[in-house]
C-alpha positions as CSV (number, residue, x, y, z in Angstrom):
1,M,0.0,0.0,0.0
2,S,1.6,3.3,-1.1
3,T,1.5,6.3,1.2
4,P,-0.8,9.0,0.1
5,T,0.5,12.5,0.0
6,I,-2.4,13.7,2.0
7,L,-1.6,11.4,5.0
8,P,0.1,14.0,7.2
9,M,-2.7,16.4,6.8
10,V,-5.3,13.8,7.6
11,K,-3.3,12.5,10.6
12,T,-3.1,16.2,11.9
13,A,-6.8,16.6,11.5
14,L,-7.3,13.3,13.5
15,H,-4.7,14.3,16.2
16,V,-2.7,11.2,15.3
17,T,1.0,11.5,15.9
18,S,2.2,8.0,15.7
19,S,2.9,6.1,12.5
20,L,1.3,3.1,14.2
21,F,-2.0,4.1,12.6
22,D,-0.8,5.0,9.2
23,E,-2.4,2.0,7.6
24,L,-5.7,2.7,9.3
25,V,-5.6,6.3,8.2
26,T,-4.6,5.4,4.7
27,L,-7.7,3.1,4.7
28,Q,-9.9,6.1,5.6
29,I,-8.4,8.1,2.8
30,D,-9.0,5.3,0.3
31,A,-12.5,4.8,1.6
32,A,-13.2,8.5,1.2
33,K,-11.9,8.6,-2.3
34,E,-14.0,5.5,-3.2
35,D,-17.1,7.2,-1.8
36,L,-16.5,10.4,-3.8
37,L,-16.1,8.2,-7.0
38,R,-19.3,6.4,-6.1
39,C,-21.1,9.8,-5.7
40,G,-19.8,10.9,-9.2
41,V,-16.8,13.0,-8.6
42,E,-14.3,12.8,-11.5
43,S,-11.5,10.3,-10.8
44,S,-8.6,12.6,-12.1
45,I,-9.1,15.0,-9.1
46,L,-8.8,12.1,-6.7
47,E,-5.5,11.0,-7.9
48,D,-2.8,11.1,-5.3
49,G,-1.3,14.6,-5.2
50,S,-4.0,16.2,-7.5
51,E,-6.6,16.7,-4.8
52,T,-8.0,20.2,-4.8
53,A,-8.8,22.0,-1.5
54,L,-12.4,20.8,-1.6
55,V,-11.5,17.3,-2.2
56,K,-9.0,17.4,0.7
57,Q,-11.6,18.8,3.0
58,A,-14.1,16.0,2.0
59,I,-11.4,13.4,2.7
60,I,-10.5,14.9,6.0
61,V,-14.1,15.3,7.2
62,Y,-14.8,11.7,6.0
63,A,-11.9,10.4,8.0
64,Q,-12.8,12.4,11.1
65,G,-16.4,10.8,11.0
66,H,-15.2,7.2,10.4
67,F,-11.8,6.8,12.1
68,G,-13.2,5.4,15.3
69,L,-12.5,8.4,17.5
70,E,-14.7,8.7,20.4
71,I,-17.2,11.3,19.3
72,D,-20.6,12.2,20.6
73,T,-23.7,11.6,18.4
74,G,-24.1,15.4,17.8
75,Q,-20.5,15.7,16.6
76,A,-20.8,12.6,14.4
77,S,-24.0,14.0,12.9
78,R,-22.3,17.4,12.2
79,L,-19.4,15.7,10.5
80,E,-21.8,13.6,8.3
81,D,-23.7,16.8,7.3
82,S,-20.3,18.6,6.6
83,Y,-19.2,15.8,4.4
84,K,-22.5,15.8,2.5
85,R,-22.3,19.5,2.0
86,V,-18.7,19.3,0.6
87,V,-19.7,16.4,-1.7
88,L,-22.7,18.3,-2.9
89,D,-20.6,21.4,-3.6
90,L,-18.2,19.3,-5.6
91,L,-21.0,17.8,-7.6
92,S,-22.6,21.2,-8.3
93,H,-19.6,22.6,-10.2
94,V,-19.5,20.7,-13.4
95,E,-17.4,23.4,-15.1
96,T,-14.6,22.9,-12.6
97,G,-14.1,19.2,-13.6
98,Y,-15.4,17.9,-10.3
99,L,-18.3,16.0,-11.7
100,V,-18.1,13.1,-14.1
101,A,-19.8,14.4,-17.3
102,K,-22.8,12.3,-18.2
103,E,-22.0,12.4,-21.9
104,A,-18.6,10.9,-21.2
105,E,-20.3,8.0,-19.2
106,D,-22.7,7.3,-22.1
107,E,-19.8,6.9,-24.6
């Protein structure tokens, strides 16, 4: 498993300082990217090192909500809502290349 360039940023957001959890954090990064792909976000902006600020934010919020930190129900709900808002923002900007073009899918 290769180390994603966003790993240090996600670890900081999760308050993880040890490399002991790198594999688990990397799993969350990969899961976030798979979820963004599933939602229709263009794969080219999810490639390692090509993530835009919005994509990075989505990955971080996804990881914060799924990493297994002890968070209360309210905080978990806010993280879920935040992730959904970022995904919707990504999907609403076709001209930026965030969204997989429907025409391209049909070809």
